[in-house]
C-alpha positions as CSV (number, residue, x, y, z in Angstrom):
1,X,0.0,0.0,0.0
2,X,1.4,3.4,-1.0
3,X,1.1,5.9,1.9
4,X,0.3,9.5,1.2
5,X,3.1,10.9,3.5
6,X,2.9,14.3,2.0
7,X,-0.4,14.9,3.7
8,X,1.2,14.7,7.1
9,X,4.4,16.6,6.4
10,X,2.9,19.9,7.5
11,X,3.7,19.3,11.2
12,X,5.3,21.6,13.7
13,X,7.2,20.5,16.7
14,X,7.6,22.7,19.8
15,X,8.6,22.4,23.4
16,X,5.6,23.0,25.6
17,X,7.7,23.9,28.7
18,X,6.2,21.4,31.1
19,X,8.4,20.0,33.9
20,X,7.2,16.4,33.2
21,X,5.7,14.3,30.4
22,X,2.6,15.6,28.6
23,X,-0.3,13.2,28.8
24,X,-3.3,15.2,27.7
25,X,-3.9,17.3,24.6
26,X,-7.3,18.8,23.6
27,X,-8.5,21.5,21.1
28,X,-11.5,23.7,21.3
29,X,-14.4,23.8,18.9
30,X,-12.8,25.8,16.1
31,X,-9.2,24.9,16.6
32,X,-8.1,28.4,17.7
33,X,-7.1,27.1,21.2
34,X,-5.6,23.9,22.5
35,X,-4.4,22.8,25.9
36,X,-1.7,20.5,27.2
37,X,-1.8,18.6,30.5
38,X,1.1,17.1,32.2
39,X,2.3,14.9,35.1
40,X,3.6,18.1,36.6
41,X,0.0,18.9,37.7
42,X,-0.3,21.9,35.3
43,X,-2.5,22.9,32.4
44,X,-1.1,25.1,29.7
45,X,-3.6,26.9,27.3
46,X,-2.4,28.0,23.9
47,X,-3.9,30.1,21.2
48,X,-3.3,29.2,17.5
49,X,-3.8,31.3,14.4
50,X,-5.3,28.8,11.9
51,X,-3.9,30.7,8.9
52,X,-0.4,31.6,10.0
53,X,0.0,28.6,12.4
54,X,1.4,31.2,14.9
55,X,1.2,29.8,18.4
56,X,1.3,31.7,21.7
57,X,0.9,30.7,25.4
58,X,-2.2,32.2,27.0
59,X,-1.7,30.9,30.5
60,X,-0.3,28.2,32.8
61,X,-2.0,27.1,36.0
62,X,-1.8,24.3,38.5
63,X,-5.0,22.4,38.1
64,X,-4.6,19.6,40.6
65,X,-2.5,18.5,43.5
66,X,-1.5,15.4,41.5
67,X,-0.9,14.4,37.9
68,X,-3.4,15.4,35.2
69,X,-5.5,12.5,33.8
70,X,-7.9,14.2,31.4
71,X,-8.9,17.7,30.3
72,X,-11.5,19.1,27.8
73,X,-12.9,22.4,26.6
74,X,-16.6,23.0,26.8
75,X,-18.6,24.1,23.8
76,X,-18.1,27.9,23.2
77,X,-21.9,28.4,23.3
78,X,-21.7,27.7,27.0
79,X,-18.8,30.0,27.7
80,X,-15.0,29.6,28.1
81,X,-14.6,26.7,30.5
82,X,-12.2,23.8,30.9
83,X,-12.9,20.6,32.8
84,X,-10.1,18.6,34.3
85,X,-9.6,15.4,36.4
86,X,-6.4,14.5,38.2
87,X,-4.8,12.1,40.6
88,X,-6.2,14.0,43.6
89,X,-9.5,12.2,43.2
90,X,-11.6,15.1,41.9
91,X,-13.1,16.9,38.9
92,X,-12.6,20.6,38.5
93,X,-14.2,23.2,36.3
94,X,-12.2,26.3,35.3
95,X,-13.7,29.5,33.9
96,X,-11.7,32.0,31.9
97,X,-11.5,35.4,33.5
98,X,-10.7,37.7,30.6
99,X,-10.0,40.6,33.0
100,X,-6.8,38.9,34.0
101,X,-3.6,39.4,32.0
102,X,-2.3,36.5,29.9
103,X,0.4,34.4,31.5
104,X,-0.5,35.8,34.9
105,X,-1.4,32.3,36.3
106,X,-4.8,33.7,37.2
107,X,-6.5,33.7,33.8
108,X,-8.5,30.5,34.7
109,X,-10.3,30.3,38.0
110,X,-11.7,27.2,39.7
111,X,-15.6,27.5,39.9
112,X,-16.5,23.9,40.7
113,X,-15.0,20.9,42.4
114,X,-16.6,17.5,42.4
115,X,-14.8,14.9,44.6
116,X,-14.9,11.2,43.9
117,X,-17.2,9.8,46.6
118,X,-15.7,6.3,46.5
119,X,-12.3,7.9,46.9
120,X,-10.8,6.5,43.7
121,X,-9.5,8.4,40.7
122,X,-11.6,9.5,37.8
123,X,-10.3,8.1,34.5
124,X,-12.3,9.9,31.8
125,X,-14.6,12.9,31.4
126,X,-16.7,14.4,28.6
127,X,-19.2,17.2,28.0
128,X,-22.4,17.3,25.9
129,X,-24.1,20.5,24.9
130,X,-27.7,20.4,23.6
131,X,-29.3,23.3,21.7
132,X,-26.4,25.5,22.7
133,X,-28.0,26.0,26.1
134,X,-28.0,22.8,28.2
135,X,-24.8,21.1,29.1
136,X,-24.1,17.7,30.7
137,X,-21.0,16.2,32.3
138,X,-20.1,12.5,32.4
139,X,-17.4,11.1,34.7
140,X,-16.2,7.5,35.2
141,X,-13.8,6.3,37.8
142,X,-11.2,3.5,38.1
143,X,-13.8,1.0,39.3
144,X,-16.3,1.7,36.5
145,X,-18.7,4.0,38.4
146,X,-20.4,6.2,35.8
147,X,-21.8,9.6,37.0
148,X,-23.8,12.1,34.9
149,X,-24.4,15.7,36.0
150,X,-26.3,18.7,34.8
151,X,-26.1,22.3,36.1
152,X,-28.8,23.3,38.6
153,X,-29.2,26.5,36.5
154,X,-28.1,26.5,32.9
155,X,-26.9,30.1,33.3
156,X,-24.7,29.2,36.4
157,X,-22.2,26.4,36.1
158,X,-21.0,26.7,39.8
159,X,-23.7,24.2,41.0
160,X,-24.4,20.9,39.4
161,X,-27.0,18.1,40.1
162,X,-26.2,14.4,39.9
163,X,-28.6,12.9,37.4
164,X,-27.7,9.3,37.5
165,X,-25.0,6.9,38.8
166,X,-24.3,3.3,38.0
167,X,-21.5,0.7,37.7
168,X,-20.9,-0.3,34.0
169,X,-18.9,-3.4,34.6
170,X,-19.4,-6.6,36.8
171,X,-17.9,-7.7,39.0
172,X,-16.6,-4.3,40.2
173,X,-12.8,-4.3,40.2
174,X,-10.9,-4.1,43.4
175,X,-9.0,-0.8,44.1
176,X,-5.6,-2.4,43.4
177,X,-6.6,-4.0,40.1
178,X,-5.3,-2.8,36.8
179,X,-8.4,-1.3,35.0
180,X,-9.3,0.8,32.0
181,X,-12.6,2.8,31.8
182,X,-13.3,5.4,29.2
183,X,-16.4,7.3,28.0
184,X,-17.6,9.8,25.4
185,X,-20.9,11.4,24.5
186,X,-22.6,11.0,21.1
187,X,-21.0,13.9,19.1
188,X,-24.0,14.3,16.9
189,X,-26.5,17.0,17.5
190,X,-29.4,14.8,16.4
191,X,-29.8,11.1,17.4
192,X,-29.6,8.7,14.5
193,X,-32.9,7.0,15.4
194,X,-34.7,10.4,15.2
195,X,-33.1,11.1,11.8
196,X,-34.2,7.7,10.5
197,X,-37.8,8.3,11.8
198,X,-37.8,5.4,14.2
199,X,-37.9,7.6,17.3
200,X,-39.7,10.8,18.0
201,X,-37.1,12.1,20.5
202,X,-34.6,14.5,19.1
203,X,-32.9,15.3,22.4
204,X,-32.1,11.8,23.7
205,X,-28.5,11.5,25.0
206,X,-26.1,8.8,23.9
207,X,-23.1,7.7,25.9
208,X,-20.4,5.4,24.7
209,X,-18.6,3.6,27.6
210,X,-15.7,1.1,27.7
211,X,-15.0,-1.1,30.7
212,X,-12.0,-3.4,30.6
213,X,-12.7,-5.4,27.4
214,X,-16.3,-4.4,26.9
215,X,-17.8,-1.5,25.0
216,X,-21.5,-0.4,25.5
217,X,-23.8,2.3,24.4
218,X,-26.1,3.8,27.0
219,X,-29.1,6.0,26.2
220,X,-31.1,8.4,28.4
221,X,-34.6,7.9,29.5
222,X,-36.6,10.7,31.1
223,X,-38.4,10.2,34.4
224,X,-41.8,11.8,33.9
225,X,-42.8,11.4,37.5
226,X,-45.3,8.7,36.7
227,X,-45.1,6.0,39.4
228,X,-45.9,3.1,37.0
229,X,-43.4,4.1,34.4
230,X,-40.7,4.9,37.0
231,X,-41.2,1.5,38.6
232,X,-40.3,-0.1,35.3
233,X,-36.9,1.5,35.1
234,X,-34.1,-0.6,36.7
235,X,-32.0,1.3,39.2
236,X,-28.4,0.6,40.0
237,X,-27.2,3.6,42.0
238,X,-27.0,3.6,45.8
239,X,-29.3,5.5,48.1
240,X,-26.5,7.7,49.3
241,X,-25.7,8.8,45.7
242,X,-28.6,11.3,45.9
243,X,-29.2,11.1,42.1
244,X,-32.3,12.9,40.9
245,X,-32.9,10.4,38.0
246,X,-34.6,13.2,36.0
247,X,-32.7,11.3,33.3
248,X,-31.5,7.8,33.8
249,X,-29.1,5.9,31.5
250,X,-29.7,2.4,30.4
251,X,-27.7,-0.1,28.4
252,X,-28.9,0.0,24.8
253,X,-26.2,-2.0,22.9
254,X,-23.2,-4.1,23.7
255,X,-20.4,-4.7,21.2
256,X,-18.5,-7.9,20.7
257,X,-16.1,-8.6,23.5
258,X,-12.7,-7.3,22.7
259,X,-9.5,-9.4,22.9
260,X,-7.7,-7.2,25.4
261,X,-8.1,-4.2,27.7
262,X,-9.6,-1.1,25.8
263,X,-7.4,2.0,26.0
264,X,-9.5,4.4,23.9
265,X,-12.9,4.9,22.3
266,X,-14.5,7.5,20.1
267,X,-18.0,8.2,18.6
268,X,-17.9,9.7,15.1
269,X,-19.8,12.9,14.3
270,X,-21.9,13.4,11.1
271,X,-24.3,10.5,11.4
272,X,-26.2,12.0,8.4
273,X,-24.6,9.2,6.4
274,X,-27.3,6.9,7.9
275,X,-25.0,4.9,10.3
276,X,-23.1,5.5,13.5
277,X,-19.4,4.9,13.5
278,X,-17.6,3.7,16.6
279,X,-13.9,3.2,17.1
280,X,-11.9,1.4,19.8
281,X,-8.3,0.8,20.5
282,X,-6.9,-2.1,22.6
283,X,-3.8,-2.7,24.6
284,X,-2.8,-5.4,22.2
285,X,-2.6,-2.9,19.4
286,X,-5.9,-3.9,17.7
287,X,-8.1,-1.1,16.3
288,X,-11.8,-1.9,15.7
289,X,-14.3,0.1,13.7
290,X,-18.0,-0.6,14.0
291,X,-20.9,0.8,11.9
292,X,-24.4,0.7,13.3
293,X,-27.8,1.2,11.7
294,X,-31.1,1.7,13.4
295,X,-34.3,-0.2,12.8
296,X,-37.8,-0.3,14.4
297,X,-37.9,-2.8,17.2
298,X,-39.3,-6.2,16.2
299,X,-42.3,-7.5,18.1
300,X,-40.4,-10.4,19.6
301,X,-37.7,-8.0,20.9
302,X,-40.0,-6.7,23.6
303,X,-40.3,-10.0,25.3
304,X,-36.6,-10.9,25.7
305,X,-33.5,-9.6,27.3
306,X,-30.7,-8.0,25.4
307,X,-28.4,-10.8,23.9
308,X,-24.7,-10.6,23.5
309,X,-23.3,-10.1,20.0
310,X,-21.2,-12.8,18.4
311,X,-17.8,-11.5,17.5
312,X,-17.4,-10.6,13.8
313,X,-14.2,-9.0,12.8
314,X,-11.9,-8.4,9.9
315,X,-14.7,-6.7,7.8
316,X,-17.2,-9.5,8.0
317,X,-20.8,-8.3,8.0
318,X,-23.1,-9.3,10.8
319,X,-26.3,-8.2,12.4
320,X,-27.5,-7.8,16.0
321,X,-30.8,-7.9,17.7
322,X,-29.6,-5.8,20.6
323,X,-32.1,-3.1,21.7
324,X,-31.4,0.6,21.8
325,X,-32.8,3.7,23.4
326,X,-36.4,5.0,23.0
327,X,-37.9,8.4,22.9
328,X,-38.2,10.4,26.0
329,X,-40.5,13.3,27.0
330,X,-39.2,16.9,26.7
331,X,-36.6,18.0,29.2
332,X,-37.9,19.3,32.5
333,X,-36.6,22.4,34.3
334,X,-34.3,22.2,37.3
335,X,-37.2,23.0,39.5
336,X,-39.3,20.2,38.1
337,X,-36.4,17.8,38.5
338,X,-36.1,18.8,42.1
339,X,-39.8,18.1,42.7
340,X,-39.9,14.8,40.9
341,X,-36.4,13.6,41.6
342,X,-35.8,10.7,43.9
343,X,-33.1,8.3,44.9
344,X,-33.0,4.6,44.4
345,X,-34.6,2.3,46.9
346,X,-32.4,-0.7,46.5
347,X,-28.9,-0.2,47.8
348,X,-28.0,-3.8,47.3
349,X,-27.8,-3.3,43.6
350,X,-25.2,-0.5,43.9
351,X,-22.5,-2.6,42.3
352,X,-24.5,-4.3,39.6
353,X,-24.4,-2.8,36.1
354,X,-27.8,-1.8,34.8
355,X,-29.1,-4.0,32.0
356,X,-31.5,-2.7,29.4
357,X,-35.2,-3.5,29.6
358,X,-36.2,-3.9,26.0
359,X,-39.7,-2.5,26.6
360,X,-38.1,0.9,27.2
361,X,-37.0,1.1,23.6
362,X,-39.0,1.5,20.4
363,X,-36.0,0.8,18.0
364,X,-32.9,-1.3,17.8
365,X,-29.3,-1.0,16.7
366,X,-28.1,-3.4,14.0
367,X,-24.4,-4.0,13.5
368,X,-23.8,-3.4,9.7
369,X,-20.1,-3.8,9.5
370,X,-17.0,-4.3,11.7
371,X,-13.3,-4.2,11.0
372,X,-10.4,-5.3,13.3
373,X,-6.8,-4.6,12.3
374,X,-3.6,-4.8,14.3
375,X,-1.9,-1.4,13.8
376,X,0.2,-0.6,16.9
377,X,2.2,-2.4,19.5
378,X,-0.2,-0.9,22.0
379,X,-2.9,1.5,20.9
380,X,-3.2,4.6,23.1
381,X,-5.7,6.7,21.2
382,X,-8.4,6.7,18.5
383,X,-10.0,9.9,17.3
384,X,-12.4,10.8,14.5
385,X,-12.2,14.0,12.4
386,X,-15.2,16.3,12.3
387,X,-16.7,14.6,9.3
388,X,-16.4,11.2,10.8
389,X,-14.6,9.9,7.6
390,X,-11.0,9.8,8.8
391,X,-9.8,8.0,11.9
392,X,-6.5,9.0,13.6
393,X,-4.8,6.4,15.8
394,X,-1.6,6.4,17.9
395,X,0.3,4.0,20.0
396,X,3.6,3.1,21.7
397,X,5.3,2.6,18.3
398,X,5.5,6.3,17.9
399,X,3.5,6.3,14.7
400,X,0.3,8.3,14.0
401,X,-1.9,6.7,11.4
402,X,-4.8,8.0,9.4
403,X,-7.5,5.6,8.2
404,X,-10.2,5.9,5.6
405,X,-12.9,3.5,4.3
406,X,-12.2,1.9,0.9
407,X,-14.9,2.7,-1.7
408,X,-14.3,-0.7,-3.4
409,X,-14.7,-3.2,-0.6
410,X,-15.7,-1.2,2.5
411,X,-12.5,-2.0,4.4
412,X,-10.7,0.6,6.5
413,X,-7.1,1.2,5.2
414,X,-4.2,3.4,6.2
415,X,-3.7,6.3,3.8
416,X,-1.1,8.3,5.7
417,X,1.2,7.9,8.7
418,X,3.7,10.0,10.6
419,X,6.5,9.1,12.9
420,X,6.8,11.0,16.2
421,X,10.6,10.8,16.0
422,X,12.9,11.0,13.0
423,X,15.6,8.3,12.6
424,X,18.3,10.7,13.7
425,X,16.3,11.7,16.8
426,X,15.9,8.0,17.9
């Protein structure tokens, strides 16, 4: 295969000035800013001119009392915020104060801190913005405890309400076990089921979660306050979590079990193509790409539990009868959620992952195509471009690879790669 190396020659190396290894990089919505997070506890925020590629340091601040684990910008419609998690067992939200001078160390101020109640480190975070007004925060910790939050007031991000909390993997790992848990929200503004006219809910949230060697999709279901419908929803959070359950998240689809621990996952944007694209990268270097379609739920699906998929890799086509999320009523205000919110009444299920009840959902996912290729010694990251057509992967071999789908046979092939180090640098 001939690689188009010219496409990746336009790269620029620079020394970020951290005192230890950089472990996090994230860019804002339009690429005019990016951040670097390091084991030195600090976040550096940079501005970038897209035309001249001129780069300048905006500010440096100590975000945590331990190493940085993850950091992300929020959507600019919400404001200029950065969310971070670190080894000090907490999430922090930072707001830009434009009255402070650049590089003063005070440009970003901490407006919110959420501690890990089980006292274990968070491993992944993500934000989801709906209608450029409502924002949601998802966190997952080292033992697979998933927590989803929303602001008590959309105009004030200093106070947040816990919506739902559940363990996504069973059995729950011990504190000393090696684990890997990652998450990301559906990046599409409109759910695929709504676009395909099999759901009437245009605001339903989708959440992709990986736990150890499993990948699942969760969808939100609204609690209308009706006792009968609420009783039908399985609960997995503990009483002490205090979750409002205005929205609860339920397993909608489970992918084939992976061959090793999953290091990275990503949900592709631009589902207007008619399918969802999901990518995962494993510790053994295998990259998997799945394409999902949506169909109305068959009549027999409502009377059976969600089955596991049989593994189909290497481009084989397969189908699944797993169920997916249904429509939900319109969002309630924070006041309504406070009135109708309630905690679970079964603490004994606190460490049992929630399973989907198929009668919650009016449509199903179908696995249209899956590809598995060995690309790195150990895969560290997978990331889609904004069109969802190009996948970028990286690993411990120091090579960044770009993948595209072949028009001829539908397989995913490398079309460009770039080495982190030149031969003389090695």
